[in-house]
ROFI-471167 format. One record per residue: residue in one letter; x negated, y, z negated of N, C-alpha, C in turn. Coordinates in pm, whole numbers, plus 50000, padded with zeros to 5 digits. Each point is the difference from the previous one (the first is absolute). Layout:
N
rec residuo a, n_xx X, n_yy Y, n_zz Z, ca_xx X, ca_yy Y, ca_zz Z, c_xx X, c_yy Y, c_zz Z
...
! end
This chain:
169
rec residuo m, n_xx 42253, n_yy 85012, n_zz 87031, ca_xx 49948, ca_yy 49878, ca_zz 49986, c_xx 49882, c_yy 50002, c_zz 50074
rec residuo p, n_xx 49903, n_yy 49978, n_zz 49940, ca_xx 49839, ca_yy 49951, ca_zz 50105, c_xx 49986, c_yy 49918, c_zz 50104
rec residuo l, n_xx 49962, n_yy 50034, n_zz 50111, ca_xx 49980, ca_yy 49940, ca_zz 50084, c_xx 49843, c_yy 49945, c_zz 50085
rec residuo n, n_xx 49916, n_yy 49913, n_zz 49975, ca_xx 49869, ca_yy 50000, ca_zz 50036, c_xx 49975, c_yy 49868, c_zz 50104
rec residuo s, n_xx 49968, n_yy 50029, n_zz 50123, ca_xx 50005, ca_yy 49916, ca_zz 50083, c_xx 49886, c_yy 49992, c_zz 50102
rec residuo a, n_xx 50015, n_yy 49894, n_zz 50079, ca_xx 49856, ca_yy 49949, ca_zz 50050, c_xx 50049, c_yy 49983, c_zz 50180
rec residuo l, n_xx 49943, n_yy 50046, n_zz 50074, ca_xx 50051, ca_yy 49953, ca_zz 50126, c_xx 49856, c_yy 49914, c_zz 50074
rec residuo a, n_xx 49999, n_yy 49936, n_zz 50075, ca_xx 49907, ca_yy 49928, ca_zz 50061, c_xx 50001, c_yy 49928, c_zz 50125
rec residuo m, n_xx 49935, n_yy 50012, n_zz 50133, ca_xx 50055, ca_yy 49916, ca_zz 50066, c_xx 49818, c_yy 49959, c_zz 50041
rec residuo s, n_xx 50002, n_yy 49881, n_zz 50106, ca_xx 49863, ca_yy 49978, ca_zz 50045, c_xx 50018, c_yy 49898, c_zz 50078
rec residuo a, n_xx 49883, n_yy 49962, n_zz 50094, ca_xx 49986, ca_yy 49902, ca_zz 50114, c_xx 49882, c_yy 49982, c_zz 50000
rec residuo s, n_xx 49971, n_yy 49874, n_zz 50044, ca_xx 49850, ca_yy 49972, ca_zz 50036, c_xx 50008, c_yy 49865, c_zz 50080
rec residuo g, n_xx 49851, n_yy 50031, n_zz 50092, ca_xx 49987, ca_yy 49857, ca_zz 50074, c_xx 49865, c_yy 49954, c_zz 50031
rec residuo n, n_xx 49973, n_yy 49892, n_zz 50043, ca_xx 49846, ca_yy 49952, ca_zz 50075, c_xx 49993, c_yy 50013, c_zz 50124
rec residuo l, n_xx 49933, n_yy 50051, n_zz 50108, ca_xx 49978, ca_yy 49975, ca_zz 50103, c_xx 49862, c_yy 49896, c_zz 50001
rec residuo s, n_xx 50036, n_yy 49879, n_zz 50092, ca_xx 49898, ca_yy 49950, ca_zz 50020, c_xx 50000, c_yy 49897, c_zz 50086
rec residuo t, n_xx 49893, n_yy 50027, n_zz 50033, ca_xx 49944, ca_yy 49883, ca_zz 50176, c_xx 49848, c_yy 49932, c_zz 49970
rec residuo a, n_xx 50017, n_yy 49889, n_zz 50045, ca_xx 49901, ca_yy 49871, ca_zz 49993, c_xx 49884, c_yy 50038, c_zz 50126
rec residuo l, n_xx 49909, n_yy 50023, n_zz 49989, ca_xx 49868, ca_yy 50011, ca_zz 50115, c_xx 49933, c_yy 49938, c_zz 49972
rec residuo d, n_xx 49871, n_yy 49975, n_zz 50073, ca_xx 49931, ca_yy 49857, ca_zz 50035, c_xx 49888, c_yy 49981, c_zz 49874
rec residuo l, n_xx 50027, n_yy 50054, n_zz 49911, ca_xx 49878, ca_yy 49974, ca_zz 49855, c_xx 50106, c_yy 50038, c_zz 49915
rec residuo g, n_xx 50096, n_yy 50092, n_zz 49971, ca_xx 50053, ca_yy 50047, ca_zz 49905, c_xx 50139, c_yy 50025, c_zz 50008
rec residuo t, n_xx 50061, n_yy 50032, n_zz 49919, ca_xx 50123, ca_yy 50073, ca_zz 50032, c_xx 49997, c_yy 50141, c_zz 49913
rec residuo v, n_xx 50045, n_yy 50074, n_zz 50091, ca_xx 49994, ca_yy 50164, ca_zz 49959, c_xx 50137, c_yy 50039, c_zz 49941
rec residuo s, n_xx 50015, n_yy 50064, n_zz 49862, ca_xx 50177, ca_yy 50060, ca_zz 49974, c_xx 49970, c_yy 50125, c_zz 50001
rec residuo f, n_xx 50082, n_yy 50042, n_zz 50020, ca_xx 50082, ca_yy 50162, ca_zz 49935, c_xx 50101, c_yy 49982, c_zz 49916
rec residuo p, n_xx 49965, n_yy 50046, n_zz 49858, ca_xx 50134, ca_yy 50013, ca_zz 49928, c_xx 50014, c_yy 50149, c_zz 49975
rec residuo m, n_xx 50156, n_yy 49972, n_zz 50041, ca_xx 50077, ca_yy 50190, ca_zz 49965, c_xx 50087, c_yy 50009, c_zz 49874
rec residuo s, n_xx 50012, n_yy 50146, n_zz 50001, ca_xx 50114, ca_yy 49980, ca_zz 49891, c_xx 50054, c_yy 50132, c_zz 49964
rec residuo l, n_xx 50113, n_yy 50073, n_zz 49963, ca_xx 50036, ca_yy 50093, ca_zz 50009, c_xx 50114, c_yy 50011, c_zz 49873
rec residuo s, n_xx 50003, n_yy 50083, n_zz 49889, ca_xx 50095, ca_yy 50001, ca_zz 49903, c_xx 50024, c_yy 50178, c_zz 49968
rec residuo s, n_xx 50109, n_yy 49950, n_zz 49942, ca_xx 50031, ca_yy 50166, ca_zz 49957, c_xx 50072, c_yy 49974, c_zz 49871
rec residuo s, n_xx 49976, n_yy 50112, n_zz 49909, ca_xx 50090, ca_yy 49974, ca_zz 49827, c_xx 49983, c_yy 50099, c_zz 49941
rec residuo v, n_xx 50131, n_yy 50047, n_zz 49930, ca_xx 50002, ca_yy 50118, ca_zz 49910, c_xx 50073, c_yy 49967, c_zz 49870
rec residuo q, n_xx 49926, n_yy 50045, n_zz 49918, ca_xx 50065, ca_yy 49943, ca_zz 49858, c_xx 50048, c_yy 50186, c_zz 49966
rec residuo l, n_xx 50171, n_yy 49982, n_zz 49959, ca_xx 50072, ca_yy 50090, ca_zz 49974, c_xx 50036, c_yy 50024, c_zz 49863
rec residuo g, n_xx 49954, n_yy 50116, n_zz 49936, ca_xx 50057, ca_yy 50015, ca_zz 49859, c_xx 50145, c_yy 50048, c_zz 49997
rec residuo t, n_xx 50029, n_yy 50064, n_zz 49892, ca_xx 50137, ca_yy 50021, ca_zz 49965, c_xx 50056, c_yy 50181, c_zz 50036
rec residuo g, n_xx 50034, n_yy 49994, n_zz 50105, ca_xx 50051, ca_yy 50168, ca_zz 50029, c_xx 50055, c_yy 50049, c_zz 50102
rec residuo t, n_xx 49990, n_yy 50087, n_zz 50042, ca_xx 50058, ca_yy 50055, ca_zz 50148, c_xx 49870, c_yy 50081, c_zz 50127
rec residuo a, n_xx 49883, n_yy 49982, n_zz 49919, ca_xx 49927, ca_yy 50101, ca_zz 50076, c_xx 49891, c_yy 49858, c_zz 50076
rec residuo a, n_xx 49871, n_yy 50086, n_zz 50097, ca_xx 49962, ca_yy 49881, ca_zz 50091, c_xx 49933, c_yy 49914, c_zz 49893
rec residuo g, n_xx 49955, n_yy 49879, n_zz 50068, ca_xx 49979, ca_yy 49876, ca_zz 49907, c_xx 50094, c_yy 49960, c_zz 49906
rec residuo k, n_xx 50114, n_yy 50026, n_zz 49960, ca_xx 50133, ca_yy 49962, ca_zz 49926, c_xx 50102, c_yy 49955, c_zz 50034
rec residuo a, n_xx 50061, n_yy 49935, n_zz 49932, ca_xx 50188, ca_yy 49978, ca_zz 50012, c_xx 50064, c_yy 49948, c_zz 49892
rec residuo d, n_xx 50123, n_yy 50040, n_zz 50027, ca_xx 50084, ca_yy 50009, ca_zz 49919, c_xx 50142, c_yy 49928, c_zz 50049
rec residuo k, n_xx 50019, n_yy 49940, n_zz 50095, ca_xx 50125, ca_yy 49927, ca_zz 50010, c_xx 49943, c_yy 49857, c_zz 50101
rec residuo a, n_xx 50098, n_yy 49893, n_zz 49999, ca_xx 49936, ca_yy 49895, ca_zz 50050, c_xx 50162, c_yy 49902, c_zz 50020
rec residuo w, n_xx 50001, n_yy 49931, n_zz 50153, ca_xx 50135, ca_yy 49946, ca_zz 49975, c_xx 49954, c_yy 49831, c_zz 50111
rec residuo s, n_xx 50084, n_yy 49917, n_zz 49960, ca_xx 49942, ca_yy 49854, ca_zz 50074, c_xx 50135, c_yy 49949, c_zz 50026
rec residuo d, n_xx 49981, n_yy 49916, n_zz 50079, ca_xx 50151, ca_yy 49928, ca_zz 49983, c_xx 49949, c_yy 49881, c_zz 50149
rec residuo r, n_xx 50088, n_yy 49906, n_zz 49979, ca_xx 49994, ca_yy 49899, ca_zz 50107, c_xx 50168, c_yy 50014, c_zz 50048
rec residuo r, n_xx 49996, n_yy 49992, n_zz 50179, ca_xx 50154, ca_yy 50047, ca_zz 50026, c_xx 49984, c_yy 49938, c_zz 50119
rec residuo t, n_xx 50112, n_yy 49955, n_zz 50019, ca_xx 50022, ca_yy 49966, ca_zz 50134, c_xx 50113, c_yy 50027, c_zz 50106
rec residuo l, n_xx 50006, n_yy 50031, n_zz 50119, ca_xx 50065, ca_yy 50027, ca_zz 50052, c_xx 50057, c_yy 49908, c_zz 50084
rec residuo a, n_xx 50107, n_yy 50007, n_zz 50049, ca_xx 50125, ca_yy 49871, ca_zz 50079, c_xx 49942, c_yy 50038, c_zz 50134
rec residuo a, n_xx 50059, n_yy 49926, n_zz 50117, ca_xx 49938, ca_yy 49983, ca_zz 50120, c_xx 50038, c_yy 50112, c_zz 50059
rec residuo s, n_xx 49897, n_yy 50067, n_zz 50083, ca_xx 50049, ca_yy 50148, ca_zz 50014, c_xx 50001, c_yy 50102, c_zz 49940
rec residuo g, n_xx 49974, n_yy 49998, n_zz 49900, ca_xx 50031, ca_yy 50066, ca_zz 49877, c_xx 49883, c_yy 50144, c_zz 49974
rec residuo t, n_xx 50055, n_yy 50092, n_zz 49981, ca_xx 49944, ca_yy 50130, ca_zz 49944, c_xx 49984, c_yy 50036, c_zz 49871
rec residuo e, n_xx 49941, n_yy 50093, n_zz 49933, ca_xx 49995, ca_yy 50108, ca_zz 49915, c_xx 49898, c_yy 50038, c_zz 49988
rec residuo d, n_xx 50056, n_yy 50137, n_zz 49908, ca_xx 49923, ca_yy 50105, ca_zz 50017, c_xx 49977, c_yy 50016, c_zz 49860
rec residuo l, n_xx 49858, n_yy 50029, n_zz 49928, ca_xx 49965, ca_yy 49976, ca_zz 49884, c_xx 49986, c_yy 50190, c_zz 49977
rec residuo d, n_xx 50093, n_yy 50024, n_zz 49924, ca_xx 49978, ca_yy 50162, ca_zz 49943, c_xx 49920, c_yy 50007, c_zz 49856
rec residuo l, n_xx 49900, n_yy 50063, n_zz 50058, ca_xx 49844, ca_yy 49993, ca_zz 49937, c_xx 50035, c_yy 50150, c_zz 49879
rec residuo a, n_xx 50103, n_yy 50051, n_zz 49994, ca_xx 50015, ca_yy 50122, ca_zz 49922, c_xx 50178, c_yy 49975, c_zz 49967
rec residuo g, n_xx 49941, n_yy 49948, n_zz 49836, ca_xx 50164, ca_yy 49996, ca_zz 49913, c_xx 50058, c_yy 49912, c_zz 49985
rec residuo v, n_xx 50009, n_yy 49889, n_zz 50134, ca_xx 50069, ca_yy 49905, ca_zz 50004, c_xx 49946, c_yy 49864, c_zz 49929
rec residuo l, n_xx 49880, n_yy 49959, n_zz 50025, ca_xx 49894, ca_yy 49858, ca_zz 49962, c_xx 50053, c_yy 50011, c_zz 49815
rec residuo l, n_xx 50001, n_yy 49913, n_zz 49971, ca_xx 49971, ca_yy 49964, ca_zz 49867, c_xx 49876, c_yy 49931, c_zz 49923
rec residuo d, n_xx 50003, n_yy 50032, n_zz 49897, ca_xx 49815, ca_yy 49959, ca_zz 49960, c_xx 50069, c_yy 49868, c_zz 49962
rec residuo a, n_xx 49862, n_yy 49917, n_zz 49911, ca_xx 50019, ca_yy 49873, ca_zz 49916, c_xx 50120, c_yy 50062, c_zz 49883
rec residuo f, n_xx 49982, n_yy 50081, n_zz 49984, ca_xx 50129, ca_yy 50031, ca_zz 49856, c_xx 50100, c_yy 50085, c_zz 50014
rec residuo g, n_xx 50059, n_yy 49991, n_zz 50149, ca_xx 50081, ca_yy 50037, ca_zz 50034, c_xx 50060, c_yy 50184, c_zz 49989
rec residuo s, n_xx 49882, n_yy 50052, n_zz 50060, ca_xx 49961, ca_yy 50135, ca_zz 50006, c_xx 50007, c_yy 50068, c_zz 50122
rec residuo a, n_xx 50053, n_yy 50098, n_zz 50046, ca_xx 50004, ca_yy 49993, ca_zz 50146, c_xx 49853, c_yy 50090, c_zz 50011
rec residuo i, n_xx 49949, n_yy 49936, n_zz 50152, ca_xx 49829, ca_yy 50078, ca_zz 49999, c_xx 50050, c_yy 50115, c_zz 50113
rec residuo t, n_xx 49951, n_yy 50120, n_zz 49983, ca_xx 49894, ca_yy 50060, ca_zz 50140, c_xx 49912, c_yy 50023, c_zz 50012
rec residuo f, n_xx 49947, n_yy 49949, n_zz 50109, ca_xx 49879, ca_yy 50047, ca_zz 50062, c_xx 50010, c_yy 50119, c_zz 50063
rec residuo a, n_xx 49876, n_yy 50045, n_zz 49977, ca_xx 49968, ca_yy 50156, ca_zz 50066, c_xx 49849, c_yy 49940, c_zz 50078
rec residuo r, n_xx 49961, n_yy 49901, n_zz 49962, ca_xx 49889, ca_yy 49930, ca_zz 50063, c_xx 49965, c_yy 49918, c_zz 49998
rec residuo v, n_xx 49985, n_yy 49901, n_zz 50086, ca_xx 49961, ca_yy 49825, ca_zz 50012, c_xx 49847, c_yy 50001, c_zz 50009
rec residuo k, n_xx 49965, n_yy 49946, n_zz 49937, ca_xx 49836, ca_yy 49986, ca_zz 49960, c_xx 49984, c_yy 49826, c_zz 50041
rec residuo g, n_xx 50042, n_yy 49880, n_zz 49998, ca_xx 50019, ca_yy 49908, ca_zz 50048, c_xx 50118, c_yy 49922, c_zz 50060
rec residuo l, n_xx 49979, n_yy 49924, n_zz 50101, ca_xx 50078, ca_yy 49945, ca_zz 50049, c_xx 50005, c_yy 49847, c_zz 50036
rec residuo i, n_xx 50021, n_yy 49935, n_zz 49887, ca_xx 50013, ca_yy 49815, ca_zz 50111, c_xx 50130, c_yy 49956, c_zz 50032
rec residuo i, n_xx 49969, n_yy 49910, n_zz 50126, ca_xx 50139, ca_yy 49949, ca_zz 50060, c_xx 49975, c_yy 49865, c_zz 50074
rec residuo k, n_xx 50067, n_yy 49897, n_zz 49908, ca_xx 49927, ca_yy 49887, ca_zz 50036, c_xx 50098, c_yy 49911, c_zz 50037
rec residuo a, n_xx 50037, n_yy 49905, n_zz 50105, ca_xx 50086, ca_yy 49948, ca_zz 50090, c_xx 49979, c_yy 49881, c_zz 49929
rec residuo a, n_xx 50139, n_yy 49916, n_zz 50002, ca_xx 49977, ca_yy 49840, ca_zz 49931, c_xx 49945, c_yy 49929, c_zz 50131
rec residuo a, n_xx 49934, n_yy 49923, n_zz 49898, ca_xx 49918, ca_yy 49895, ca_zz 50115, c_xx 50123, c_yy 49930, c_zz 50080
rec residuo a, n_xx 50079, n_yy 49936, n_zz 49900, ca_xx 50132, ca_yy 49955, ca_zz 50084, c_xx 50085, c_yy 50064, c_zz 50113
rec residuo n, n_xx 50024, n_yy 50100, n_zz 50033, ca_xx 50124, ca_yy 50100, ca_zz 50080, c_xx 49931, c_yy 49930, c_zz 50121
rec residuo t, n_xx 50098, n_yy 50025, n_zz 50094, ca_xx 49993, ca_yy 49938, ca_zz 50146, c_xx 49994, c_yy 50092, c_zz 50073
rec residuo n, n_xx 50031, n_yy 50171, n_zz 49928, ca_xx 50024, ca_yy 50130, ca_zz 50107, c_xx 49897, c_yy 50063, c_zz 49925
rec residuo s, n_xx 49937, n_yy 50079, n_zz 50058, ca_xx 49937, ca_yy 50147, ca_zz 49946, c_xx 50060, c_yy 50106, c_zz 49928
rec residuo v, n_xx 49907, n_yy 50056, n_zz 49895, ca_xx 50086, ca_yy 50116, ca_zz 49947, c_xx 49918, c_yy 50114, c_zz 50022
rec residuo v, n_xx 50079, n_yy 50115, n_zz 50042, ca_xx 49967, ca_yy 50109, ca_zz 50098, c_xx 49991, c_yy 50117, c_zz 49896
rec residuo v, n_xx 49896, n_yy 50053, n_zz 49971, ca_xx 50043, ca_yy 50142, ca_zz 49920, c_xx 49956, c_yy 50089, c_zz 50070
rec residuo g, n_xx 50121, n_yy 50141, n_zz 49952, ca_xx 49932, ca_yy 50110, ca_zz 50121, c_xx 50113, c_yy 50121, c_zz 49880
rec residuo a, n_xx 49996, n_yy 50113, n_zz 50103, ca_xx 50074, ca_yy 50104, ca_zz 49980, c_xx 50172, c_yy 49976, c_zz 50022
rec residuo a, n_xx 50065, n_yy 50077, n_zz 49910, ca_xx 50137, ca_yy 49968, ca_zz 50011, c_xx 50017, c_yy 50105, c_zz 50146
rec residuo s, n_xx 50138, n_yy 49938, n_zz 49962, ca_xx 50040, ca_yy 50103, ca_zz 50187, c_xx 50016, c_yy 50169, c_zz 49969
rec residuo s, n_xx 50053, n_yy 49999, n_zz 49823, ca_xx 50027, ca_yy 50140, ca_zz 49954, c_xx 49925, c_yy 49953, c_zz 49848
rec residuo n, n_xx 50005, n_yy 50166, n_zz 49994, ca_xx 49871, ca_yy 50011, ca_zz 49864, c_xx 49890, c_yy 49926, c_zz 50018
rec residuo p, n_xx 49956, n_yy 49927, n_zz 50093, ca_xx 49864, ca_yy 49933, ca_zz 49963, c_xx 49870, c_yy 50088, c_zz 49917
rec residuo w, n_xx 49971, n_yy 49906, n_zz 49935, ca_xx 49869, ca_yy 49967, ca_zz 49931, c_xx 49887, c_yy 49986, c_zz 50105
rec residuo a, n_xx 49928, n_yy 50119, n_zz 50089, ca_xx 49930, ca_yy 49978, ca_zz 50076, c_xx 49839, c_yy 50030, c_zz 49982
rec residuo t, n_xx 49964, n_yy 50054, n_zz 49867, ca_xx 49876, ca_yy 50037, ca_zz 49957, c_xx 49874, c_yy 49850, c_zz 50059
rec residuo l, n_xx 50069, n_yy 49898, n_zz 49966, ca_xx 49910, ca_yy 49876, ca_zz 50023, c_xx 49977, c_yy 49922, c_zz 50173
rec residuo l, n_xx 50153, n_yy 50050, n_zz 50005, ca_xx 50019, ca_yy 49938, ca_zz 50191, c_xx 50059, c_yy 50085, c_zz 50125
rec residuo n, n_xx 49969, n_yy 50125, n_zz 49932, ca_xx 50084, ca_yy 50076, ca_zz 50099, c_xx 50150, c_yy 49950, c_zz 49999
rec residuo s, n_xx 50036, n_yy 50080, n_zz 50073, ca_xx 50207, ca_yy 49994, ca_zz 50069, c_xx 49995, c_yy 49870, c_zz 50064
rec residuo t, n_xx 49935, n_yy 49990, n_zz 50068, ca_xx 50008, ca_yy 49873, ca_zz 50066, c_xx 49915, c_yy 49900, c_zz 50010
rec residuo g, n_xx 49922, n_yy 50001, n_zz 49928, ca_xx 49909, ca_yy 49848, ca_zz 49973, c_xx 50065, c_yy 49874, c_zz 49874
rec residuo t, n_xx 49944, n_yy 49908, n_zz 50073, ca_xx 50030, ca_yy 49903, ca_zz 49928, c_xx 49930, c_yy 49901, c_zz 49998
rec residuo i, n_xx 50004, n_yy 49899, n_zz 49886, ca_xx 49888, ca_yy 49877, ca_zz 49981, c_xx 50084, c_yy 49860, c_zz 49997
rec residuo t, n_xx 49987, n_yy 49891, n_zz 50070, ca_xx 50038, ca_yy 49907, ca_zz 50029, c_xx 49924, c_yy 49865, c_zz 49929
rec residuo l, n_xx 50087, n_yy 49980, n_zz 49846, ca_xx 49884, ca_yy 49922, ca_zz 49961, c_xx 50076, c_yy 49818, c_zz 50039
rec residuo r, n_xx 49944, n_yy 49927, n_zz 50070, ca_xx 50041, ca_yy 49899, ca_zz 50004, c_xx 49947, c_yy 49892, c_zz 49859
rec residuo p, n_xx 50120, n_yy 49895, n_zz 50056, ca_xx 49999, ca_yy 49927, ca_zz 49841, c_xx 49878, c_yy 49945, c_zz 49973
rec residuo g, n_xx 49983, n_yy 50028, n_zz 49813, ca_xx 49877, ca_yy 50021, ca_zz 49965, c_xx 49889, c_yy 50116, c_zz 49978
rec residuo a, n_xx 50061, n_yy 50082, n_zz 50134, ca_xx 49904, ca_yy 50117, ca_zz 50003, c_xx 49994, c_yy 50094, c_zz 49839
rec residuo s, n_xx 49918, n_yy 50088, n_zz 50038, ca_xx 49997, ca_yy 50088, ca_zz 49875, c_xx 49975, c_yy 50149, c_zz 50047
rec residuo f, n_xx 50024, n_yy 50094, n_zz 49946, ca_xx 49927, ca_yy 50154, ca_zz 50002, c_xx 49981, c_yy 50085, c_zz 49875
rec residuo c, n_xx 49876, n_yy 50046, n_zz 50007, ca_xx 49988, ca_yy 50093, ca_zz 49918, c_xx 49946, c_yy 50120, c_zz 49996
rec residuo a, n_xx 50053, n_yy 50101, n_zz 49969, ca_xx 49948, ca_yy 50152, ca_zz 50026, c_xx 49956, c_yy 50040, c_zz 49819
rec residuo i, n_xx 49891, n_yy 50038, n_zz 49980, ca_xx 49954, ca_yy 50045, ca_zz 49915, c_xx 49928, c_yy 50142, c_zz 50009
rec residuo a, n_xx 50046, n_yy 50077, n_zz 49942, ca_xx 49971, ca_yy 50177, ca_zz 49960, c_xx 49866, c_yy 50029, c_zz 49973
rec residuo g, n_xx 49912, n_yy 50065, n_zz 50014, ca_xx 49864, ca_yy 49995, ca_zz 49929, c_xx 50028, c_yy 50113, c_zz 49856
rec residuo a, n_xx 49924, n_yy 49951, n_zz 49877, ca_xx 50027, ca_yy 50062, ca_zz 49920, c_xx 49948, c_yy 50139, c_zz 50001
rec residuo a, n_xx 49954, n_yy 50059, n_zz 50055, ca_xx 49988, ca_yy 50155, ca_zz 50043, c_xx 50075, c_yy 50054, c_zz 50069
rec residuo d, n_xx 50074, n_yy 49932, n_zz 50044, ca_xx 50099, ca_yy 50070, ca_zz 50090, c_xx 50142, c_yy 50062, c_zz 49950
rec residuo a, n_xx 50012, n_yy 50120, n_zz 50022, ca_xx 50097, ca_yy 50067, ca_zz 49849, c_xx 50151, c_yy 49982, c_zz 50104
rec residuo t, n_xx 49988, n_yy 49965, n_zz 50119, ca_xx 50133, ca_yy 50007, ca_zz 50085, c_xx 50079, c_yy 49887, c_zz 50037
rec residuo t, n_xx 49889, n_yy 49882, n_zz 50011, ca_xx 50014, ca_yy 49862, ca_zz 50030, c_xx 50118, c_yy 50005, c_zz 50071
rec residuo y, n_xx 50092, n_yy 49919, n_zz 49994, ca_xx 50133, ca_yy 50036, ca_zz 50112, c_xx 50109, c_yy 50018, c_zz 49937
rec residuo a, n_xx 50020, n_yy 50135, n_zz 49983, ca_xx 50126, ca_yy 50052, ca_zz 50000, c_xx 50161, c_yy 49932, c_zz 50005
rec residuo v, n_xx 50084, n_yy 50011, n_zz 49915, ca_xx 50142, ca_yy 49999, ca_zz 49996, c_xx 50065, c_yy 50176, c_zz 50003
rec residuo t, n_xx 50087, n_yy 49989, n_zz 50104, ca_xx 50089, ca_yy 50130, ca_zz 49948, c_xx 50130, c_yy 49951, c_zz 49986
rec residuo a, n_xx 50062, n_yy 50033, n_zz 49889, ca_xx 50124, ca_yy 49957, ca_zz 49955, c_xx 50085, c_yy 50033, c_zz 50121
rec residuo s, n_xx 50160, n_yy 49946, n_zz 50051, ca_xx 50078, ca_yy 50028, ca_zz 50077, c_xx 49988, c_yy 49993, c_zz 50121
rec residuo t, n_xx 49855, n_yy 50031, n_zz 50072, ca_xx 49926, ca_yy 50016, ca_zz 50115, c_xx 49935, c_yy 49919, c_zz 50024
rec residuo g, n_xx 49902, n_yy 49926, n_zz 49951, ca_xx 49929, ca_yy 49915, ca_zz 50057, c_xx 49940, c_yy 49915, c_zz 49872
rec residuo d, n_xx 50095, n_yy 49930, n_zz 49982, ca_xx 49994, ca_yy 49899, ca_zz 49862, c_xx 50076, c_yy 49847, c_zz 50024
rec residuo l, n_xx 50015, n_yy 49997, n_zz 50186, ca_xx 50055, ca_yy 49863, ca_zz 49981, c_xx 49919, c_yy 49905, c_zz 50086
rec residuo l, n_xx 49943, n_yy 49842, n_zz 49964, ca_xx 49909, ca_yy 49931, ca_zz 50052, c_xx 50078, c_yy 49864, c_zz 50028
rec residuo k, n_xx 50024, n_yy 50018, n_zz 50184, ca_xx 50047, ca_yy 49859, ca_zz 50005, c_xx 49979, c_yy 49918, c_zz 50014
rec residuo v, n_xx 50095, n_yy 49841, n_zz 49968, ca_xx 49918, ca_yy 49933, ca_zz 49988, c_xx 50130, c_yy 49878, c_zz 50102
rec residuo a, n_xx 49884, n_yy 49928, n_zz 50081, ca_xx 50154, ca_yy 49928, ca_zz 50094, c_xx 49946, c_yy 49840, c_zz 50036
rec residuo n, n_xx 50097, n_yy 49922, n_zz 50052, ca_xx 50007, ca_yy 49894, ca_zz 50034, c_xx 49967, c_yy 49977, c_zz 50133
rec residuo s, n_xx 49886, n_yy 49935, n_zz 50068, ca_xx 49943, ca_yy 50046, ca_zz 50147, c_xx 50111, c_yy 49922, c_zz 50067
rec residuo g, n_xx 50097, n_yy 49897, n_zz 49949, ca_xx 50095, ca_yy 49926, ca_zz 50131, c_xx 50096, c_yy 49902, c_zz 49883
rec residuo a, n_xx 50104, n_yy 49951, n_zz 50093, ca_xx 50103, ca_yy 49949, ca_zz 49982, c_xx 49977, c_yy 49844, c_zz 49952
rec residuo g, n_xx 50098, n_yy 49955, n_zz 49919, ca_xx 50009, ca_yy 49852, ca_zz 49946, c_xx 49963, c_yy 49951, c_zz 49911
rec residuo t, n_xx 49886, n_yy 50085, n_zz 49920, ca_xx 49939, ca_yy 49970, ca_zz 49874, c_xx 49980, c_yy 50119, c_zz 49907
rec residuo s, n_xx 50035, n_yy 50017, n_zz 49875, ca_xx 49919, ca_yy 50091, ca_zz 49930, c_xx 49849, c_yy 49992, c_zz 49990
rec residuo v, n_xx 49978, n_yy 50129, n_zz 49921, ca_xx 49834, ca_yy 50011, ca_zz 49965, c_xx 49978, c_yy 50053, c_zz 49852
rec residuo t, n_xx 49927, n_yy 49914, n_zz 49925, ca_xx 49958, ca_yy 50054, ca_zz 49859, c_xx 49860, c_yy 50096, c_zz 50034
rec residuo y, n_xx 49991, n_yy 50090, n_zz 49904, ca_xx 49848, ca_yy 50095, ca_zz 50028, c_xx 50017, c_yy 50008, c_zz 49831
rec residuo d, n_xx 49852, n_yy 50017, n_zz 49953, ca_xx 50012, ca_yy 50072, ca_zz 49883, c_xx 49915, c_yy 50192, c_zz 50014
rec residuo i, n_xx 50018, n_yy 50055, n_zz 49916, ca_xx 49963, ca_yy 50146, ca_zz 50013, c_xx 49954, c_yy 50067, c_zz 49860
rec residuo l, n_xx 49903, n_yy 50018, n_zz 49986, ca_xx 49940, ca_yy 50093, ca_zz 49866, c_xx 49983, c_yy 50174, c_zz 50071
rec residuo i, n_xx 50055, n_yy 50092, n_zz 49963, ca_xx 49932, ca_yy 50125, ca_zz 50018, c_xx 49959, c_yy 50044, c_zz 49854
rec residuo i, n_xx 49896, n_yy 50070, n_zz 50014, ca_xx 49941, ca_yy 50043, ca_zz 49837, c_xx 49993, c_yy 50166, c_zz 50082
rec residuo g, n_xx 50031, n_yy 50142, n_zz 49936, ca_xx 49983, ca_yy 50119, ca_zz 50046, c_xx 50043, c_yy 50099, c_zz 49875
rec residuo a, n_xx 49988, n_yy 50127, n_zz 50004, ca_xx 50047, ca_yy 50111, ca_zz 49932, c_xx 50087, c_yy 50104, c_zz 50021
rec residuo s, n_xx 50060, n_yy 50002, n_zz 49860, ca_xx 50101, ca_yy 50111, ca_zz 50003, c_xx 50019, c_yy 50111, c_zz 50022
rec residuo a, n_xx 49868, n_yy 50069, n_zz 50042, ca_xx 50018, ca_yy 50151, ca_zz 50014, c_xx 49838, c_yy 50015, c_zz 50107
! end
C-alpha cells in the first residue's frame, strides 16, 4: 500500500526596537521539511500510525513500535526506523504529557535511554529525519521498541495526539 508523506516544521519571529528617528527590526525564521516517497530506503517511508490518546491521572503507557500498533486499516505495524514523530498535548490538559524511553526495551535512539520531553498543556514536539539519512531513528524489535508516554500528575487525565511515520526495513 503506497504512502506518500510530507513532514514540516517552521518558526519565525521579528525582533524590533524603536530608535530616535525610526525603528530597527531583525526578522528571523527557521524551517525544516522533507517529502518522503513510498518505500524503505533513504527519503522513503512505508508505515504510518496516528491516534488521539488519553491517560488516566498519574497513568503511563508504553507504545510498542514493533508489531503491536495498528494502522488505519487494522494491520499491525512494525517500524524498523522512525522518520518523523509529532506529539501534541491537548490545550485543555491540566497536567503535562511526558515522553521518554520505557524502563524495559526502551526505544532510545531519539531521546537516549534516560531522556524525556515534557509537553505542557498545548505544547508540541516534532522530530524529522533528513531525507538523505538512511539510518534515521532505528527501532529494534523486542529490545529497543517501547516509547513511554506518561501523565505528569494526579487528579486529572491528559489527552495527546501522536503521529509516527517510518519504514518497515
